[in-house]
C-alpha positions in Angstrom: -30.5 -36.3 66.2 -32.8 -38.1 63.5 -32.2 -37.2 60.2 -34.2 -33.9 58.7 -37.2 -34.7 56.7 -36.7 -32.0 54.6 -33.4 -30.0 54.4 -33.0 -27.0 52.2 -29.2 -25.8 51.4 -28.3 -22.5 50.1 -31.7 -21.8 48.7 -31.3 -18.8 46.4 -34.3 -17.5 44.5 -34.6 -14.7 41.9 -37.0 -12.4 39.8 -36.8 -11.3 36.5 -38.2 -7.9 36.4 -37.6 -5.2 34.0 -34.7 -4.0 36.3 -32.9 -7.1 35.6 -32.7 -10.5 37.8 -33.3 -9.5 41.2 -32.3 -12.1 44.2 -35.6 -12.0 46.5 -33.7 -15.2 49.2 -30.3 -15.6 49.2 -28.5 -18.4 50.3 -31.0 -20.0 52.8 -30.6 -23.0 54.5 -32.8 -24.8 57.3 -33.8 -28.6 58.5 -37.1 -29.7 59.8 -37.5 -33.6 61.4 -40.7 -35.3 61.3 -43.1 -34.1 64.2 -41.1 -31.0 64.5 -42.5 -27.4 64.1 -39.9 -24.7 62.7 -41.4 -21.2 62.9 -39.9 -18.7 59.7 -40.5 -15.1 61.6 -39.4 -11.8 59.7 -40.9 -8.5 58.7 -43.3 -8.1 55.4 -41.2 -8.7 52.4 -38.4 -10.5 53.8 -38.4 -13.9 51.6 -40.5 -15.8 53.9 -43.3 -16.8 51.4 -41.1 -16.9 48.5 -38.8 -19.5 50.3 -42.4 -21.8 51.0 -43.4 -21.5 47.4 -40.0 -22.3 46.4 -39.7 -25.7 48.1 -43.0 -26.7 46.0 -41.8 -25.1 43.0 -44.9 -22.7 42.9 -43.1 -19.6 42.0 -44.8 -17.1 39.6 -43.8 -18.3 36.3 -42.0 -17.2 34.2 -40.5 -14.7 36.5 -39.9 -16.6 39.4 -37.2 -19.3 39.3 -34.7 -21.0 41.5 -31.0 -19.7 40.8 -29.3 -22.6 43.4 -29.0 -24.3 46.4 -30.6 -27.4 47.1 -34.4 -28.7 48.9 -33.6 -32.2 50.0 -37.0 -34.1 50.5 -36.5 -38.0 51.6 -33.5 -38.0 49.4 -34.3 -35.8 46.2 -33.6 -32.8 45.3 -37.5 -31.2 44.6 -35.7 -28.2 42.6 -34.3 -30.8 40.2 -36.8 -33.4 39.5 -39.4 -32.9 36.5 -42.7 -31.1 36.8 -44.8 -34.1 36.7 -42.8 -35.9 39.5 -43.4 -32.1 41.6 -47.2 -32.9 40.9 -47.2 -35.9 42.8 -45.1 -34.3 45.7 -47.6 -31.3 45.7 -50.7 -31.9 48.3 -49.6 -35.9 48.7 -46.0 -35.0 50.5 -45.6 -32.1 51.1 -48.7 -29.8 51.5 -49.4 -26.2 52.1 -52.0 -23.6 53.9 -52.0 -20.8 51.8 -52.1 -17.2 53.4 -55.7 -16.2 52.4 -58.1 -18.4 51.7 -60.4 -16.4 50.3 -58.3 -16.1 47.1 -56.8 -19.6 47.4 -60.0 -21.3 47.3 -62.3 -21.5 44.0 -65.4 -19.0 44.4 -67.4 -21.1 42.1 -67.0 -24.6 43.2 -68.7 -25.8 46.6 -65.7 -26.5 49.0 -66.3 -29.8 49.5 -65.7 -30.6 45.7 -62.2 -28.6 46.3 -61.0 -31.1 48.9 -62.2 -34.1 46.7 -60.2 -33.1 44.0 -57.1 -33.0 45.9 -57.9 -36.9 47.4 -59.2 -38.2 43.9 -55.7 -36.4 42.3 -53.6 -38.6 44.8 -55.6 -41.8 46.1 -57.0 -44.8 44.1 -60.7 -43.8 45.3 -64.0 -43.7 44.1 -66.2 -40.5 44.4 -68.4 -41.6 46.8 -65.3 -42.6 49.2 -63.7 -39.2 48.3 -66.6 -37.2 49.7 -67.0 -39.6 52.6 -63.7 -38.4 53.2 -64.3 -34.9 52.6 -66.9 -35.2 55.1 -64.5 -36.8 57.7 -61.6 -33.9 57.2 -64.0 -31.3 57.8 -65.6 -33.0 60.8 -61.7 -33.6 62.3 -60.7 -30.0 61.9 -63.9 -28.9 64.0 -66.1 -27.5 61.1 -69.8 -28.4 62.5 -72.6 -29.4 60.6 -69.9 -30.8 57.8 -72.6 -32.8 55.7 -74.4 -29.7 54.7 -70.9 -27.5 55.0 -69.5 -29.9 51.9 -71.8 -28.3 49.7 -71.7 -24.8 50.3 -69.5 -21.8 48.5 -66.1 -20.2 50.2 -68.0 -16.6 50.5 -71.1 -18.7 52.8 -68.3 -19.1 55.3 -66.7 -17.5 58.0 -62.8 -16.5 57.8 -62.0 -19.0 60.0 -64.1 -21.9 58.6 -62.4 -21.2 55.3 -58.9 -21.5 56.9 -60.4 -24.7 58.2 -61.1 -25.6 55.1 -58.1 -25.0 53.8 -56.7 -27.3 56.4 -58.8 -30.0 55.8 -58.0 -29.9 51.9 -53.9 -29.6 53.0 -54.0 -32.8 55.2 -56.8 -34.9 52.6 -53.8 -36.9 51.7 -51.7 -37.5 54.9 -48.7 -35.4 54.0 -45.6 -35.8 55.4 -44.4 -32.4 55.8 -47.2 -28.9 55.9 -46.2 -25.5 55.2 -48.6 -22.9 56.8 -48.3 -19.4 55.3 -49.6 -17.1 58.1 -52.9 -19.5 58.6 -54.0 -16.7 61.2 -53.9 -13.6 59.3 -56.9 -11.5 59.7 -58.7 -13.9 61.8 -59.7 -12.6 65.6 -57.8 -13.9 68.4 -60.0 -16.6 69.6 -59.9 -17.8 66.2 -57.0 -17.6 65.9 -56.1 -19.7 69.3 -58.4 -22.5 67.7 -56.7 -22.9 64.5 -53.1 -23.0 66.2 -55.0 -25.6 69.0 -56.2 -27.6 66.2 -53.0 -27.6 64.0 -50.9 -29.1 67.4 -53.2 -31.6 68.1 -53.3 -32.6 64.1 -49.5 -32.9 64.5 -49.5 -34.9 67.2 -52.0 -37.1 65.6 -50.2 -37.2 61.9 -46.5 -36.9 63.3 -46.2 -34.6 60.1 -43.4 -31.8 60.1 -45.1 -28.3 60.2 -43.1 -25.2 58.9 -45.2 -22.0 60.5 -44.7 -18.8 58.7 -45.7 -15.7 60.7 -45.1 -11.9 61.7 -46.4 -13.3 65.5 -43.4 -13.8 67.8 -46.1 -14.7 70.3 -47.1 -17.7 68.1 -43.7 -18.8 67.6 -42.7 -18.8 71.0 -46.0 -21.0 72.1 -46.0 -23.4 69.2 -42.6 -23.9 67.7 -39.6 -26.5 68.6 -36.9 -23.9 66.3 -37.2 -20.7 64.9 -35.1 -19.0 61.4 -35.4 -15.2 61.6 -35.4 -13.6 58.0 -34.2 -10.5 57.4 -34.1 -9.1 53.7 -33.8 -12.4 51.9 -31.4 -14.1 54.1 -31.5 -15.6 57.8 -30.4 -13.7 60.5 -30.4 -16.0 63.3 -31.8 -19.9 63.5 -32.3 -21.9 66.8 -33.9 -23.6 69.3 -37.3 -21.3 70.2 -35.9 -21.2 74.3 -32.4 -20.2 73.3 -33.4 -17.7 70.7 -36.2 -16.0 72.9 -33.4 -16.1 76.2 -30.5 -14.9 74.2 -30.9 -13.5 70.6 -27.5 -12.3 69.6 -28.3 -11.1 66.3 -29.4 -7.1 66.4 -32.3 -7.5 64.6 -33.6 -10.4 66.7 -33.3 -8.2 69.5 -35.0 -5.3 68.2 -38.0 -7.7 66.8 -37.9 -8.6 70.7 -37.5 -5.1 71.7 -41.2 -4.4 69.8 -43.1 -7.0 71.8 -45.7 -4.7 73.7 -44.8 -6.0 77.7 -47.5 -6.5 80.7 -45.2 -5.2 83.3 -45.1 -1.6 81.3 -46.7 1.5 82.5 -49.5 2.1 80.4 -49.2 5.0 77.2 -45.2 3.3 77.2 -44.4 3.9 73.7 -43.0 0.6 72.1 -39.5 0.9 70.8 -39.0 1.1 66.9 -36.3 -0.7 64.7 -35.2 2.9 62.7 -34.8 3.0 59.2 -35.9 1.1 56.3 -35.1 -2.4 54.5 -33.0 -2.0 51.5 -34.6 -3.0 48.2 -34.0 -5.7 46.3 -32.0 -3.6 43.8 -29.9 -2.0 46.3 -28.9 -4.6 48.5 -25.6 -4.2 50.3 -23.1 -7.7 49.7 -22.1 -7.4 53.4 -24.8 -7.2 56.2 -28.0 -6.3 55.3 -28.8 -5.1 58.4 -26.0 -2.6 59.2 -27.7 0.5 58.2 -30.2 0.3 60.7 -28.0 -1.4 63.4 -27.1 0.6 66.6 -24.0 -1.8 66.7 -22.6 -1.1 63.4 -19.7 1.8 63.4 -18.5 1.3 59.9 -19.7 1.2 56.1 -17.1 -2.1 56.1 -19.8 -4.2 57.5 -22.1 -3.2 54.1 -19.4 -4.7 51.8 -18.5 -7.9 52.4 -20.7 -11.1 53.4 -19.3 -12.8 57.1 -19.4 -16.7 57.2 -22.2 -18.4 59.4 -21.7 -19.0 63.2 -22.6 -21.8 65.2 -23.2 -20.8 69.0 -23.7 -24.4 70.4 -26.8 -26.5 70.7 -28.5 -26.0 67.0 -28.1 -22.0 67.7 -26.4 -20.3 64.8 -26.3 -16.6 63.6 -25.0 -14.4 60.8 -21.7 -13.1 62.3 -20.8 -9.7 61.2 -19.7 -6.8 63.2 -23.1 -6.0 64.3 -23.1 -9.4 66.1 -19.2 -9.6 67.4 -20.3 -6.0 69.2 -23.6 -7.6 70.6 -21.8 -11.0 71.8 -19.0 -9.3 73.5 -21.7 -7.2 75.5 -23.4 -10.3 76.7 
C-alpha cells in the first residue's frame, strides 16, 4: 500500500461562543493516497465542512481553532506551519471547491480575472500567459466559448457554469489534492452527473487525490474508493466503499442506507426514518453520540464513556460501542 498523501490524525476543532468553547470535530482520523477519492458523508451539521476547512486553516476567525491533532501533508503538519507557508499551500498544493459558487466567487470581478489571480499568486507567469491559461482551463472543464466567458461576471453564468469556473480555479495550479465540498449542491441531476464525470476525468488525467463531501450516498457509491461516515463531529464508520455498502456495521450507517429509496419497493411506500434528533454541541455525550437514537442501545451506560476504535479488516473500521456490538452479533 502506498504512503498516504494526506493523513489527518485525531483532529479536534472547536469554536469559542457565548456558551463557551464548543467542540465541533472530535478526534477525526482518515488518510488518502494520490489518485484516490475519499467520500465524507453525513447529515447537515455533522462536521464535514469544518473538517475540510480545518485542513486548509480556513476556519472563521477568531472563533474557530484547531484544538489538537495533526494534518500531515507530504511530511509537514499543516496545523503547525506559519500562515505565510499555509498561503503557499492553499490553491497550489491543496485546492478546494467551495459549497456555493455564487458566494465563493467575487461578484464585482470577471470570472477570468479571479482564475488569473490564483495563477499569478503561485506561478511565475506573465499576465498574458495567465489569461491564456485561464481560457485553456475554462475550455478544459467544458465551458463553451471560453474566450468570451472569461470576461463575464458570475451573475451572467448558470449554476453549472459557475461550478465549472470554481473547478477551473481550483485546478489552475495543478494541486496534488482537491477538496470538493458538496460540488453538486443545488444543481439539477443532469448537470450534477456532468460535474462528477468531469471531476473523475480530471483526476484520471492529473493523478490528484480527491476528498468529496456530500449528503448523497449514490454519489459516494459511484465516484469514491473509500468513505468515512460522520455523525455529530465523529467518524462512526470508515472503509472501502464496497465493504461499507455491502456490510455496514454501525447502526447510523445502516440507518442512512435504509433511508435510500429502493426501485423495487411498491409505489407510495413510506421511507424509513432515523428517530430522534442529533444532540447539540452543548449537550454532546462523552460516550456513543448515536446511542439516544439507536435501536440497539438498551442502557444509558453507552452514553457515559467512549469506546475505542475497532478495525474489522481490509481497512474497514467502526467506532466500537454497545450499539456496534449488538449489530455485529446479529450478522
